[in-house]
C-alpha positions as semicolon CSV with decimal commas, in nm:
position;residue;x (nm);y (nm);z (nm)
1;M;-1,385;21,854;13,782
2;Y;-1,307;21,505;13,588
3;D;-1,145;21,352;13,882
4;A;-1,438;21,075;13,858
5;Q;-1,437;21,045;13,527
6;V;-0,980;20,999;13,529
7;A;-1,043;20,750;13,805
8;A;-1,286;20,525;13,582
9;L;-1,073;20,538;13,244
10;K;-0,741;20,559;13,381
11;G;-0,669;20,140;13,380
12;R;-0,756;20,122;13,012
13;Y;-0,702;20,477;12,850
14;R;-0,422;20,785;12,861
15;C;-0,581;21,038;13,037
16;I;-0,479;21,383;13,057
17;A;-0,637;21,658;13,253
18;Y;-0,614;21,982;13,095
19;D;-0,669;22,375;13,183
20;H;-0,725;22,625;12,960
21;R;-0,466;22,939;12,949
22;G;-0,505;23,115;13,268
23;Q;-0,724;22,843;13,444
24;G;-0,713;22,565;13,699
25;A;-0,289;22,518;13,696
26;S;-0,212;22,673;13,402
27;A;0,012;22,966;13,414
28;V;-0,074;23,327;13,284
29;A;-0,047;23,350;12,948
30;E;0,029;23,638;12,708
31;G;-0,121;23,614;12,389
32;G;-0,479;23,693;12,521
33;Y;-0,768;23,479;12,609
34;D;-1,024;23,439;12,303
35;I;-1,173;23,149;12,213
36;D;-0,957;23,157;11,925
37;N;-0,635;23,150;12,143
38;V;-0,792;22,889;12,359
39;A;-0,979;22,651;12,069
40;E;-0,572;22,678;11,917
41;D;-0,390;22,574;12,266
42;A;-0,610;22,257;12,264
43;A;-0,544;22,177;11,893
44;R;-0,208;22,207;11,920
45;S;-0,188;22,007;12,221
46;S;-0,363;21,730;12,040
47;R;-0,139;21,740;11,741
48;A;0,150;21,720;12,006
49;R;0,098;21,390;12,021
50;R;0,062;21,303;11,693
51;R;-0,189;21,019;11,763
52;A;-0,581;21,040;11,777
53;V;-0,717;21,157;12,078
54;H;-1,053;21,191;12,265
55;F;-1,115;21,565;12,362
56;V;-1,413;21,567;12,673
57;G;-1,501;21,889;12,803
58;L;-1,800;22,134;12,868
59;S;-1,934;22,400;12,616
60;M;-1,761;22,721;12,682
61;A;-2,033;23,006;12,719
62;V;-1,879;23,324;12,475
63;S;-2,042;23,656;12,527
64;W;-2,073;23,877;12,209
65;G;-2,076;24,242;12,270
């Protein structure tokens, strides 16, 4: 989905195309797919890089039933 943006930015920045658990090329996860889990996954990925990151994405619709 972000191929054009990555192509435009990769000459100046390190770009990582991130999939939330169970989406795209990501493996199926055991811990569930609620918004808290996917948010923590993204935060953990960012912390693992041990440097500032710019995280770009789309809003995730959440349905409360």
